[in-house]
C-alpha positions as CSV (number, residue, x, y, z in Angstrom):
1,X,135.8,58.2,83.9
2,X,133.1,56.0,82.5
3,X,129.9,57.9,81.4
4,X,126.8,56.8,83.2
5,X,123.8,55.6,81.2
6,X,120.2,56.7,81.7
7,X,117.2,55.1,80.0
8,X,113.9,57.0,79.5
9,X,110.8,55.0,78.9
10,X,108.2,57.1,76.9
11,X,108.9,59.7,74.3
12,X,106.2,62.2,75.2
13,X,107.1,65.7,76.5
14,X,108.0,64.5,80.0
15,X,110.3,61.8,78.6
16,X,111.9,64.4,76.2
17,X,112.5,66.9,79.0
18,X,113.9,64.2,81.3
19,X,116.3,63.1,78.6
20,X,117.5,66.6,78.0
21,X,117.9,67.2,81.7
22,X,120.0,64.1,82.2
23,X,122.0,64.8,79.0
24,X,122.9,68.2,80.5
25,X,124.0,66.4,83.7
26,X,126.5,64.4,81.7
27,X,124.6,61.1,81.2
28,X,124.5,59.0,78.1
29,X,120.8,59.0,77.5
30,X,118.5,56.7,75.5
31,X,114.8,57.2,74.9
32,X,112.6,54.1,74.2
33,X,109.2,54.8,72.7
34,X,106.6,52.1,71.9
35,X,105.1,54.1,69.0
36,X,106.7,54.9,65.7
37,X,107.4,58.6,66.6
38,X,108.1,60.6,69.7
39,X,105.6,63.2,70.9
40,X,103.0,61.1,72.7
41,X,99.5,62.3,72.9
42,X,100.4,65.7,71.5
43,X,101.0,64.4,68.0
44,X,98.6,65.6,65.4
45,X,95.9,63.6,63.7
46,X,97.1,63.3,60.1
47,X,94.8,62.4,57.2
48,X,97.1,62.1,54.1
49,X,98.8,65.4,55.0
50,X,95.6,67.2,56.2
51,X,96.6,67.7,59.8
52,X,94.6,68.6,62.9
53,X,95.4,69.2,66.5
54,X,94.5,66.0,68.3
55,X,93.7,67.8,71.6
56,X,94.0,71.2,73.3
57,X,97.3,70.9,75.1
58,X,99.3,74.0,74.8
59,X,103.0,74.5,75.7
60,X,103.5,77.0,78.5
61,X,105.9,79.7,77.5
62,X,106.6,80.5,81.2
63,X,107.5,77.0,82.3
64,X,111.1,76.5,83.4
65,X,111.6,73.5,81.1
66,X,110.5,75.4,78.0
67,X,112.8,78.3,78.9
68,X,115.8,76.0,79.5
69,X,115.5,73.7,76.5
70,X,113.5,75.3,73.7
71,X,113.5,79.0,73.5
72,X,116.7,79.5,71.5
73,X,116.3,76.5,69.2
74,X,112.6,76.5,68.6
75,X,111.4,80.1,69.0
76,X,110.8,80.5,65.3
77,X,108.7,77.4,65.2
78,X,106.2,78.4,67.8
79,X,103.2,80.6,67.7
80,X,102.7,82.6,70.9
81,X,99.1,83.8,71.5
82,X,96.7,85.1,74.1
83,X,95.2,82.0,75.7
84,X,91.4,82.3,75.6
85,X,88.6,79.9,76.4
86,X,84.9,79.6,77.0
87,X,82.5,77.2,78.6
88,X,79.0,75.9,77.9
89,X,77.1,74.4,80.8
90,X,73.6,72.9,80.9
91,X,74.1,70.2,83.6
92,X,72.6,72.5,86.3
93,X,69.3,72.8,84.4
94,X,70.0,76.4,83.2
95,X,72.0,76.9,80.0
96,X,75.0,79.1,80.7
97,X,77.8,80.4,78.5
98,X,80.9,82.1,79.8
99,X,83.7,83.6,77.7
100,X,85.7,84.1,80.9
101,X,85.8,80.7,82.5
102,X,86.5,77.1,81.3
103,X,84.9,75.1,84.1
104,X,81.2,74.5,84.9
105,X,79.1,77.6,85.7
106,X,76.1,77.4,88.0
107,X,73.5,80.0,88.5
108,X,72.1,78.5,91.7
109,X,72.5,80.2,95.1
110,X,74.4,78.1,97.7
111,X,75.3,78.5,101.4
112,X,79.0,78.9,101.5
113,X,79.5,78.8,105.3
114,X,79.0,75.0,105.5
115,X,82.1,74.5,103.3
116,X,84.6,76.6,105.3
117,X,85.9,74.1,107.8
118,X,85.5,70.7,106.2
119,X,86.0,68.9,102.9
120,X,86.0,65.2,102.5
121,X,88.4,64.1,99.8
122,X,87.9,60.4,100.2
123,X,85.8,60.0,97.1
124,X,84.1,61.9,94.3
125,X,80.6,61.6,95.8
126,X,81.6,63.2,99.1
127,X,83.7,65.8,97.2
128,X,80.7,67.0,95.2
129,X,78.4,66.9,98.3
130,X,79.9,70.2,99.6
131,X,78.1,72.1,96.8
132,X,74.7,71.0,98.0
133,X,72.4,68.0,97.2
134,X,71.0,69.4,94.0
135,X,74.4,70.3,92.6
136,X,75.8,67.0,93.8
137,X,73.1,65.1,91.9
138,X,73.8,67.1,88.8
139,X,77.6,66.6,88.9
140,X,77.3,62.9,89.7
141,X,74.8,62.4,86.8
142,X,77.2,64.1,84.5
143,X,80.3,62.3,85.6
144,X,78.6,58.9,84.9
145,X,79.5,59.6,81.3
146,X,83.2,59.1,82.2
147,X,82.9,56.5,84.9
148,X,79.8,54.7,86.3
149,X,81.4,53.7,89.6
150,X,81.8,57.2,91.1
151,X,82.9,56.0,94.5
152,X,86.0,54.5,93.0
153,X,87.4,57.6,91.4
154,X,90.1,59.5,93.2
155,X,88.8,63.1,93.8
156,X,92.1,64.7,92.6
157,X,91.4,63.4,89.1
158,X,88.2,65.3,88.6
159,X,90.6,68.1,87.7
160,X,91.3,66.1,84.5
161,X,87.5,66.6,83.8
162,X,87.7,70.3,84.8
163,X,85.1,69.6,87.6
164,X,87.3,70.7,90.5
165,X,86.2,74.3,90.7
166,X,82.6,75.3,90.1
167,X,81.8,79.0,89.3
168,X,78.7,80.1,91.1
169,X,77.8,83.4,89.4
170,X,75.3,84.5,92.0
171,X,77.7,84.1,94.9
172,X,80.5,85.8,93.1
173,X,81.3,88.7,95.4
174,X,81.2,86.5,98.5
175,X,83.4,83.8,96.9
176,X,86.0,86.4,95.8
177,X,86.2,87.5,99.5
178,X,86.4,84.0,100.9
179,X,88.9,82.6,98.4
180,X,91.5,85.0,99.7
181,X,90.9,83.7,103.3
182,X,90.1,80.0,103.0
183,X,92.2,77.4,101.2
184,X,89.2,75.1,101.1
185,X,87.0,77.7,99.4
186,X,89.8,78.3,96.9
187,X,90.0,74.6,96.1
188,X,86.2,74.3,95.7
189,X,85.1,77.4,93.9
190,X,86.3,79.1,90.7
191,X,86.2,82.7,89.6
192,X,87.3,84.2,86.3
193,X,90.8,85.7,86.6
194,X,89.6,89.1,85.4
195,X,87.2,89.2,88.4
196,X,89.4,87.7,91.0
197,X,92.4,89.9,90.1
198,X,91.0,92.9,88.4
199,X,94.0,95.1,89.1
200,X,96.7,92.6,88.2
201,X,95.1,90.6,85.4
202,X,97.6,89.8,82.7
203,X,97.2,88.0,79.4
204,X,98.0,84.3,79.6
205,X,100.5,83.6,76.8
206,X,100.4,80.1,75.4
207,X,102.3,78.4,72.6
208,X,101.6,75.9,69.8
209,X,103.9,74.9,66.9
210,X,102.6,77.0,63.9
211,X,103.1,74.0,61.5
212,X,101.6,71.5,63.9
213,X,103.0,69.1,66.5
214,X,104.2,66.5,64.1
215,X,106.6,68.9,62.3
216,X,107.7,70.2,65.7
217,X,108.5,66.8,67.1
218,X,110.4,65.8,64.0
219,X,112.6,68.8,64.6
220,X,112.8,67.9,68.3
221,X,114.0,64.4,67.3
222,X,116.8,65.9,65.2
223,X,117.6,68.3,68.1
224,X,117.9,65.3,70.5
225,X,120.2,63.4,68.2
226,X,122.5,66.3,67.8
227,X,122.9,66.2,71.5
228,X,123.8,62.5,71.2
229,X,120.6,61.3,72.8
230,X,119.6,58.0,71.3
231,X,116.0,57.5,70.2
232,X,114.5,54.0,69.7
233,X,111.0,54.1,68.4
234,X,108.8,51.0,67.9
235,X,110.5,49.7,71.0
236,X,108.2,48.8,73.8
237,X,109.9,48.1,77.1
238,X,109.2,45.1,79.3
239,X,110.2,45.6,83.0
240,X,111.2,42.4,84.8
241,X,111.8,42.0,88.6
242,X,115.3,41.1,89.4
243,X,115.4,39.3,92.8
244,X,118.2,39.8,95.3
245,X,119.4,43.1,94.1
246,X,118.7,46.3,96.0
247,X,120.5,48.7,93.6
248,X,118.9,47.3,90.5
249,X,115.6,45.7,91.5
250,X,114.1,45.9,87.9
251,X,115.6,44.9,84.6
252,X,114.4,46.3,81.4
253,X,114.1,44.3,78.2
254,X,113.5,45.4,74.6
255,X,112.8,42.5,72.2
256,X,114.0,40.2,75.0
257,X,117.4,41.9,75.1
258,X,118.5,43.4,78.4
259,X,119.3,47.2,78.5
260,X,122.3,48.4,80.5
261,X,121.8,51.6,82.6
262,X,122.6,53.2,85.9
263,X,119.2,55.1,86.1
264,X,115.9,54.8,84.4
265,X,112.9,57.2,84.2
266,X,109.5,55.7,83.6
267,X,107.4,58.3,81.8
268,X,105.1,55.8,80.1
269,X,101.9,54.0,81.2
270,X,102.7,52.9,84.8
271,X,100.8,49.6,84.6
272,X,103.7,47.4,83.4
273,X,106.2,48.8,85.9
274,X,103.9,48.5,89.0
275,X,103.0,45.0,87.9
276,X,106.7,44.1,87.6
277,X,107.4,45.4,91.1
278,X,104.9,42.8,92.4
279,X,102.5,45.5,93.6
280,X,99.6,44.3,91.4
281,X,97.4,45.6,88.6
282,X,96.0,49.1,88.5
283,X,92.2,49.6,88.1
284,X,93.2,52.5,85.7
285,X,89.7,52.9,84.2
286,X,90.0,54.1,80.6
287,X,87.7,56.5,78.7
288,X,86.6,55.7,75.2
289,X,86.7,58.9,73.2
290,X,86.1,60.0,69.6
291,X,87.5,63.2,68.1
292,X,85.9,64.7,64.9
293,X,88.1,66.9,62.7
294,X,86.3,69.5,60.7
295,X,86.9,72.7,58.7
296,X,85.1,75.9,59.3
297,X,83.8,78.6,57.0
298,X,83.2,82.0,58.5
299,X,83.3,85.7,57.6
300,X,85.3,86.1,60.8
301,X,89.0,85.3,60.7
302,X,90.2,83.0,63.6
303,X,93.6,84.5,64.5
304,X,94.3,82.6,67.8
305,X,93.3,79.2,69.0
306,X,90.3,79.1,71.3
307,X,88.7,76.2,73.1
308,X,85.3,75.7,74.6
309,X,84.8,73.3,77.4
310,X,81.3,71.7,77.2
311,X,79.4,70.3,80.2
312,X,76.2,69.0,78.7
313,X,73.6,66.4,79.3
314,X,72.3,67.0,75.7
315,X,75.5,65.9,73.9
316,X,78.5,63.6,74.2
317,X,80.8,66.6,73.4
318,X,83.4,67.5,76.1
319,X,85.5,70.1,74.3
320,X,85.6,72.1,71.0
321,X,88.9,73.5,69.8
322,X,88.8,76.1,67.0
323,X,92.1,77.3,65.4
324,X,94.1,78.0,62.2
325,X,97.7,77.1,61.7
326,X,100.0,78.5,59.1
327,X,97.1,79.0,56.6
328,X,93.9,81.0,56.7
329,X,91.9,77.7,56.9
330,X,89.9,77.5,60.1
331,X,89.9,74.0,61.6
332,X,87.8,72.5,64.4
333,X,88.6,69.6,66.7
334,X,85.5,68.2,68.5
335,X,86.3,65.9,71.4
336,X,83.5,63.6,72.5
337,X,82.9,60.6,74.7
338,X,82.5,57.7,72.4
339,X,78.9,56.6,73.3
340,X,77.9,55.8,69.7
341,X,76.3,59.3,69.2
342,X,75.6,60.0,65.6
343,X,78.2,62.3,64.0
344,X,75.6,64.5,62.4
345,X,74.1,65.1,65.8
346,X,77.5,65.9,67.2
347,X,78.2,68.5,64.5
348,X,74.8,70.1,64.9
349,X,75.3,70.6,68.6
350,X,78.9,71.8,68.1
351,X,77.7,74.4,65.7
352,X,75.0,75.5,68.2
353,X,77.6,75.8,71.0
354,X,80.1,77.7,68.8
355,X,77.4,80.2,67.9
356,X,76.5,80.7,71.5
357,X,80.2,81.5,72.2
358,X,80.4,84.0,69.3
359,X,81.6,81.8,66.4
360,X,78.9,81.7,63.8
361,X,80.3,79.5,61.0
362,X,79.6,76.6,58.7
363,X,81.1,73.3,59.7
364,X,82.4,71.0,57.0
365,X,82.9,67.4,58.2
366,X,84.6,65.1,55.7
367,X,84.2,61.9,57.9
368,X,87.6,62.4,59.5
369,X,87.7,61.1,63.0
370,X,89.7,58.9,65.4
371,X,88.7,56.8,68.3
372,X,91.0,56.4,71.3
373,X,91.2,54.9,74.8
374,X,92.5,57.5,77.2
375,X,94.0,56.5,80.6
376,X,93.8,59.6,82.7
377,X,91.4,58.5,85.5
378,X,92.6,56.7,88.6
379,X,90.9,55.2,91.6
380,X,91.6,55.4,95.3
381,X,93.0,51.9,95.0
382,X,95.4,53.0,92.2
383,X,96.7,55.8,94.4
384,X,97.5,53.3,97.2
385,X,99.5,51.3,94.6
386,X,101.2,54.5,93.4
387,X,102.4,55.2,96.9
388,X,103.6,51.6,97.2
389,X,105.6,52.0,94.0
390,X,107.1,55.3,95.2
391,X,108.2,53.6,98.4
392,X,109.5,50.7,96.4
393,X,111.6,53.0,94.2
394,X,113.3,54.8,97.1
395,X,117.0,54.1,97.3
396,X,116.9,52.4,93.9
397,X,117.8,53.6,90.4
398,X,114.1,54.0,89.5
399,X,112.5,57.4,88.8
400,X,108.8,57.0,88.7
401,X,106.5,59.1,86.5
402,X,104.3,61.6,88.3
403,X,101.2,59.7,87.6
404,X,99.3,61.2,90.5
405,X,99.7,64.8,89.1
406,X,97.4,66.2,86.4
407,X,99.2,69.3,85.2
408,X,102.1,68.7,82.7
409,X,104.4,71.4,84.2
410,X,103.9,70.0,87.7
411,X,104.6,66.5,86.4
412,X,107.9,67.6,84.9
413,X,108.9,69.5,88.0
414,X,108.2,66.5,90.2
415,X,110.2,64.1,87.9
416,X,113.2,66.4,87.6
417,X,113.3,66.9,91.4
418,X,113.3,63.1,91.8
419,X,116.1,62.8,89.3
420,X,118.2,65.3,91.3
421,X,117.6,63.2,94.4
422,X,118.7,60.0,92.7
423,X,121.9,61.4,91.1
424,X,123.1,63.7,93.9
C-alpha cells in the first residue's frame, strides 16, 4: 500500500508536533520552513555564542504533546522549575507591584453587579467599558502603544497583551465569591491562584532547555530525521489556487516546483494561504518590538527563571525576563515596544522595576538588542476571514493553523483534532 504524504508549512513548535503526530499515524511527513532553522519564535538571540532567551515562552510539562513526544528523549535536556512571575502596574495612577499576579493590578473600587449579566465582546472599547469609565480610559490609553485603532482589534486578542483579566485588589473577597458563580466575572477579573484556591494551590512546573532553545531545536531536528521526517529549511512555500478541484483546491510551490501531498498543515503566517484561497488580505496589524539583552550582577543567585509583566505609561517596557542557564551568569531579556526610546532610559527603568520586585542588581548592557515585527494581533475583520478560511478548508485536504487561539497548548490541541477529522 502506498504511503500517504503530508506537508507541514512552518517549523515552529506547532509544526513540529503536527509532523510527529502524522508520522505516528503512518504518513510520510515533510516540514518546510522559510528560515534557516526550525524552532520559530522560540529560538534564542545569539551574539557570537553569547545566547539569550528571545522571549518568555516556556514549555508546559503537563501538556499532552510534551508527554507524548519529548519526555523520554529530551528529559535530560530540560530544566523543570517552579514557574513564578510578578507584575508592575502604573497605568491606573497608583504604582502597584504584585509577586503573585502577572496581569494588571488596580487598587480602585468598582461596582461588580453591573457586569454580572452582560459583556459586549464586539470590540476592545466595549470590552474595557465593563470595568468603569476611569479604568476604560486607562486601559485604552495604554493599549494605544500596541495599536492606535482600538475599535478594530478583536477582544480575544487582548489576552496576548495580558489585559484580559484585571485584578482589583480592594474587591478581592467579593470577586473570589462571584468568580465561582459567574462565567462572565471569571472572564473579566483575575485573582492570584494562591488566593482563589488556597487549599488546592500547587506549584506550576514549567520547562526550558537548560542549554537554550537553539541547542534544543538542533537536537529536535536530529530526532525528527531519525523518524524519517524530512526537513527543508530556507524553503518558503507559495500556495496557489487550483481551480476545478474539490479535493485539492490549493497547490503548494517551493522555488516554483510543485509539492506532492495528500494532506497539508499550515502552521505558518496565515496571510499567503488566505490570499491564495481568494478570501483577501488580512489586516494583521503588526507590532514593532525591541528586545535588549543584558547581564546581571547580584549577591543573590537566580536559580529559576522569573518574568515581570510591566504595564506602564512611564516606559516602553512590556516584560522583563531574568534567568540563568547552565552557568551562574544571570541574564536579563527586556522586551519593549519599539517607540525609539533611549536604551539607557529603558535600562534605568528596568532596574527600578526589578528592585521593586525584589531583584536588586547591576545591569550590564553591551549594546546587544534585536528589533522585530510581531504578528499576534488580529482585527474583527481578520476573524471573519479566518472563519471563511475554515469553511473553505472543510472537506478538503487543508488543515488550518489555529490562528484565532492565543495559547500554544490550545493551538496544538485544535490542530491535532482537525488532523484527526481529516484522516479519519
